[in-house]
C-alpha positions in Angstrom: 61.2 26.0 -100.8 58.9 22.9 -102.3 60.6 20.1 -103.7 60.4 19.5 -107.0 61.1 16.7 -109.4 61.8 16.5 -113.2 59.9 15.6 -115.9 60.5 14.7 -119.4 57.7 14.8 -121.8 57.8 14.9 -125.7 56.1 17.6 -127.4 55.9 18.2 -131.0 57.9 21.0 -132.8 54.6 23.3 -132.8 53.8 23.1 -129.6 57.4 23.9 -128.6 57.6 26.7 -130.5 54.3 28.2 -129.1 56.0 27.4 -125.3 59.2 29.5 -126.1 57.2 32.2 -127.2 55.3 32.4 -124.6 57.9 31.7 -122.2 59.9 34.9 -124.1 56.7 36.9 -123.7 56.3 36.5 -120.1 59.8 36.4 -119.3 59.5 33.4 -117.5 61.3 29.9 -118.4 60.2 27.2 -120.4 59.8 25.2 -117.4 57.9 27.3 -115.2 55.4 28.0 -118.0 55.0 24.4 -118.9 54.9 24.0 -114.9 52.1 26.4 -114.6 49.9 25.2 -117.4 50.2 21.5 -116.0 49.5 22.6 -112.7 46.0 24.6 -114.0 45.1 21.6 -115.9 45.5 19.1 -113.3 43.4 21.8 -111.0 40.9 21.9 -113.1 40.3 18.2 -114.1 40.5 17.6 -110.5 37.5 19.8 -110.2 35.4 18.2 -112.8 36.1 14.7 -111.7 34.8 15.7 -107.8 31.9 17.7 -109.4 30.8 14.6 -111.5 31.5 12.0 -108.7 29.0 14.5 -106.4 26.7 14.3 -109.1 26.4 10.8 -109.3 26.0 9.9 -105.8 23.1 12.6 -105.8 21.5 11.1 -109.1 22.2 7.5 -107.0 20.4 8.9 -104.1 17.3 9.8 -106.4 18.5 13.5 -105.5 17.1 15.3 -108.9 15.9 18.7 -109.9 12.1 18.8 -110.4 10.4 19.7 -113.4 9.4 23.0 -112.6 12.9 23.9 -111.6 14.5 22.7 -115.0 11.9 24.8 -116.6 13.1 27.7 -114.7 16.7 27.3 -115.6 15.8 26.6 -119.2 13.8 29.6 -119.2 16.4 31.6 -117.4 19.2 30.6 -120.0 17.3 30.8 -123.1 16.3 34.5 -122.2 20.4 35.4 -121.8 20.8 33.6 -125.2 18.7 35.7 -127.3 
């Protein structure tokens, strides 16, 4: 089993009540639900930061989409939105 540590944090009452309801609805402990939420938040933000770093590095090296590539992508997404 992986080692774990205790983390104490403050939640406003409304959020704690929502956490309690979710915990009860999923038959999981409040601790499990909170840890899972934090795990997902950290993973998502880690991914976003790494992708941003890659994009900045590409831009620093002058690697940009051509005007044709930008138009093609915009056209694709604009058609889908209609």
